Structures are given as C-alpha cells and as structure tokens.
N, C-alpha and C positions, 0 to 999 in steps of 0.2 A: 505495500497499499504507501512507502514512503514516498513510489511514485507517482502515483495518482497526488498525493500531496503534493508534491514539487511542482507538478505539471498546473495542479488550479493556482498553488501559490503566485506561479510563471504569470498564468493569463491576468491575475489579481493583480498582483505586483504591477502587470506592464498597462493597466486600463486607471490606475490612482497613478501611475506618472504620467499619465498623458491629461488626465484632468486634471491634477497638479500641476501642470505646466501651463495651462490656460486659467485655474482657477486660485491658485497657489494654498496656502491653510484657509480659506472659508471656511467659515465657521455662521454663516448666516443661520438667524432663527435654533440656536442650539445645538446643529449637524453639521459634523464634516461633511462636506459634500463631496471631494475626491473622493475618500471611501465609501461613501456610499453608491456613488456615479459605478466607482471602481465594482463594486459590486450588482450594480443593475447589468454595466455592461459586460460583467463575467457571463450575466445568464443571457444575452442575447448571439454571444460568442456558443454558446452550446448551443441555441436556438437556431441558428445557421448551422450547425453542424450537422446538427439533428434533420433539419428540413426535406431531407431524401428521404428519410425515416418516416418522419411523417406523412410525406407524400404516397410513400408504400400504406401505411398503416391507413389511409382510407379506401384507400384501392381496395385493400384486403376487404374491408368491412362490406363495400359498395356490393364486392364478389360474394361474401356472405347473404348478405342482402337480397341479392338477386338467385339465387340457391334454396332462400325460404321455401319456397312451393313443395320443392322438391324433397326439402328435409321433411317438411309435413307431412306429404305422400309415403317417407318411409317408415316416419311415428305412427302414421296409420296401419300402413301396412304389419308392420310389430309390433303393433299393441301387444303388451304384457310380454314380451322375447326382447330384453335390455339390452340383450350380449349381443344379439342381432344388428340394432338397430345401430348399437354402439359402432359396429364391424363396418354396416354398410354406410352409416354416415359419413364414418373416417374415407371409407374406398372413395366413394361421393369429395369428400374435399380434398383428398388423392388427384382424381385425377381431373376435377376444374383448376388446380392449382392453388386453391384457398388452405390457408393454413389460418383457426381460428384464433389463437395468441399471440400471431401481430398483433394486435390492440393492444400489449401491452411490452411491444420492444420499447416504443421511446420512453418510457417508464424506468423499463430495466436499464436503459444506458445511460439515461441518469441519474441512476444508486451510485456509481462510484461519485460520480460529481458531487451529490451532497453528500455525499462520506465525507468526500475529501475535505470540501470546505464546511461541515462540522467540524472535524477535528482540527484545522487551521485555525478557524474564530476560537473556538474553546481552547486550543494552544495561547492565544493572545492575552496571558494577564500577568498584570503587574508584579504579582508574586513571584514570576520567575524571575531568578536573579542570575542564574548560569549562559557565560555569556556563548556557549554552543547549543542550550536549549533554544536562546534567542536567534539565532541563526539559523537553526533549519529551516531547511526546505528553499535554500535561497535568500532568506529576510536579511536585511544588516539588521545592525541595533536600531537606527535611527528611524527605520521601516516598524521594527516594530513596536518601539515606542506610543509612534504616531497613531498607529492602527490602533493598540491597544486601547489607549485612551479616545481614539474617537465614538463619536456621539451620532442619532439621528432622535433630535428635537429632545434634548438633555440626558435621553437615555443611553449606557454604553453600547456600541455594538457586538460588545462580547461578552454582554451579562444577558440573564436567563430570568424568568418570571421567579423562578428557584431560587434566584441569588443572594445567598446570604446580606447583612447589615454589613459586617464584616471587610466580605467581600467588594461589598460595591463601593463602602469607604477606602477603599484599594485604588479602584475604578475614578473616585472625587462624585459618585454620585450616590441620588438617595434613592428610598425605596419605591415612593410612589408615582413617580413620573417612568421610572421604568418598568412598575404594573401597568399601570396606563397605558403603556405606547405599544407596549407586549399585549394586550388584553386584545386592543386595536387592531395591531397585527395581526394577532392569531383571527380574529373573527373575520379578518378581509380575506386570512390564507384560506382559513375553511370555507366561506360562501365561493369563493374564487375557486377554488378547486370543485365543490359541487357544480357548477356552473358549468365551467369549463366538459366536465365529463356531461352533462345534462344536453348541454348544446351538442353534442355529438351523437347521442343516442337519439334524439329525438329529429338531428337530420336524418341517422340512417332507422329511425323504426327502433321499437325495440324488437327482440330477435323470440323466435318460438323455440329457437335452439336452446335444450337445457346446459348445456357447456357453454354456450355464447353470452345465454341470458344471466348464468352466474355470473359471469366475468363481468358484465353491463350494472349487475346490483354491487360488485364488489367495488365497482369504480366511482359508482354515483352514490351510496352509501359508506361502506365501509372506510376509504381512504379517508375521506371527510369527517366519519368519527374520528377514528385515529389521529387523526392530524388535531384535533381539539384536543386529547389527552396531551400527544408525545409533543404540541408546540410548547407547552410550561418547559420543557427542558431545553429548547432549542433556543441557541447563542440569536439576540435579535436578527442579526445578520445573516443567520441563515431562513427566517422568516420575512427579512427584505429579498433576498434569493426565490423563494417560492411565491412570493404574490408576488414578484416581478414577471419570473416565467407564465405565472398562472394568467394575468393581463396579458402577455402577449402569446400565451396559447388562443386564449379565447381571440384577438385580432390575427394571428394566423388560418384556424380551426375557417372563422367565416367566410375568408378570403380562399382554403383550399373548399370549402362544400359547395363555394360559387362557381368557381371553378372543375371541380368535379361533382356534376350532379346526379343525382341519384338515378341509377340506369331501369328500364322497366323490367322487372322479372322473368327470371325463364319460366319457362311454362314442360312443366315434367313429360318425360316422354312418351309415357302411356297416354296424355291429353290431347284428342283431336284439335289443331289448331285453324283451322277450320272450320268454315257453316256449318250448322247442325241438316239434318237432313227436312227436306219442307217438308 
C-alpha cells in the first residue's frame, strides 16, 4: 500500500502546489483554499481517469436492461428451479457479453484511492514529531506542517467528528466548529451518494433480475447508510473528497445518460416479432 499512499500524496501535493502558486496561503472564511482545492482536484483527476470505465458501466447497464424480457422468460420457464435459472441466466449473459457486476467497477477502482487518502490525512497529525515519519510518501516538513493545520471553515481537514479535545487542541481547533462542519458534510455526503445511485437506477429502470436488483438495493440504500455511520470516523478531508466526487458524478452521469439513451428492449427469441394472425 505504500505505493498507493505515495501516488495519492504526489497528486495531492501537485495540485496543492499549483493552487498555492495562484492563491498563496489564502485563508478566507477560515479555509486553507490551496489544500481544499488540492483535494477537489485530486477528485477530478481520478474521475477523468475513470471516465472510460464509467462509460463501460453505463453500456453494460443498458445491455442488462435490454435483456430483461429474456431474463423474465427464463424466470417463468424455471420457476421453482433456481439452479437451472442461475445457470441459464449466466449463459445468457456470457452469450451477450454482459457482466452484471460491471456497475461496481468504478467503486472498486476508487477504493485504493479512498483508502490512500484516508491514511494520508490521518497521518497528518502535529503530534507526529519524527522527521522520518513527517516526510513519508514524498512530503517535506513544510508541506506536512501546512497540511496538518489546514482548515475548512475553521475545522482542520485532518480532524474527525470523534477527535478528542486534546487532539483538537493540538490542531488549534475547538469541538463545536469541527462537529458542525463534519455533520453538514456527512449529511451532504449521504444525500449525494443516494442521489447518484438513484439517478442511475431510475434512468436505467429497476431490474427484475434478483442479482442485479440486489446490487441496485446495495447501491441505493446500503452504501448511504454505511456512510452515515462511517462518516463519523472519516477525516474532514476525506469527506470533502467524497462529496466532491459525488457532485462530479451527478453531473457526469447526467451527460452520459443523455449521450447513451436507453435502448429498445430485446425481444425474446420465442416471441413473435411480426403482426399476429388476422
């Protein structure tokens, strides 16, 4: 994972340096803008890299939707025989070159980035005094000190909702602003995660396939609920990352769904396509 931490640090430090050259150490509204914008542009970098994967995800979902009448026909044919239904459904997907789990690929690709950013931000603590530890992953002592005290509306980006009074004192912060900023960001993170999933599911329609429907329910309800809890231990900088990527994803999905409209459903092979008898 050290390579991942170094890569995340490199991208974050690149964008921080870029914005620092433009804004300097601007701290308007109690915010260290060069660091906050560095995190935001880290998101944009990841999303641009993931764009081809997201397009593939949408195409796969379109193909899944087009196959739903044939999947439904298999469900009717093998009612009471789940093993046969599972086998023939997988054969259908293979024949049509469709993977029902493609919708999870962008999320899985982002996990190392998320874990890397989470670790790097948790590492930015003034209590770390070892020069070796402070310069891990390509950081300089100056960059470490600057990032460790960076803030968003008066709340350190390295702090969490559960940070103790002693930890916040070391960061020069107070419990009230940190918890207020964190709760607002968690609320936005949960809502935008739900909206992103809902937008995709509504535009591709709810699946009748049990496996695909389970994935849709996980995306629509399971992940937002898990974030509601886990957001309490996320550093503020990580929540900034998540909120930004959600907002970008909403805009990106709107464009992609417009560019790749829902195709006409495929007609099952055993269903007549012409007009019925007179």
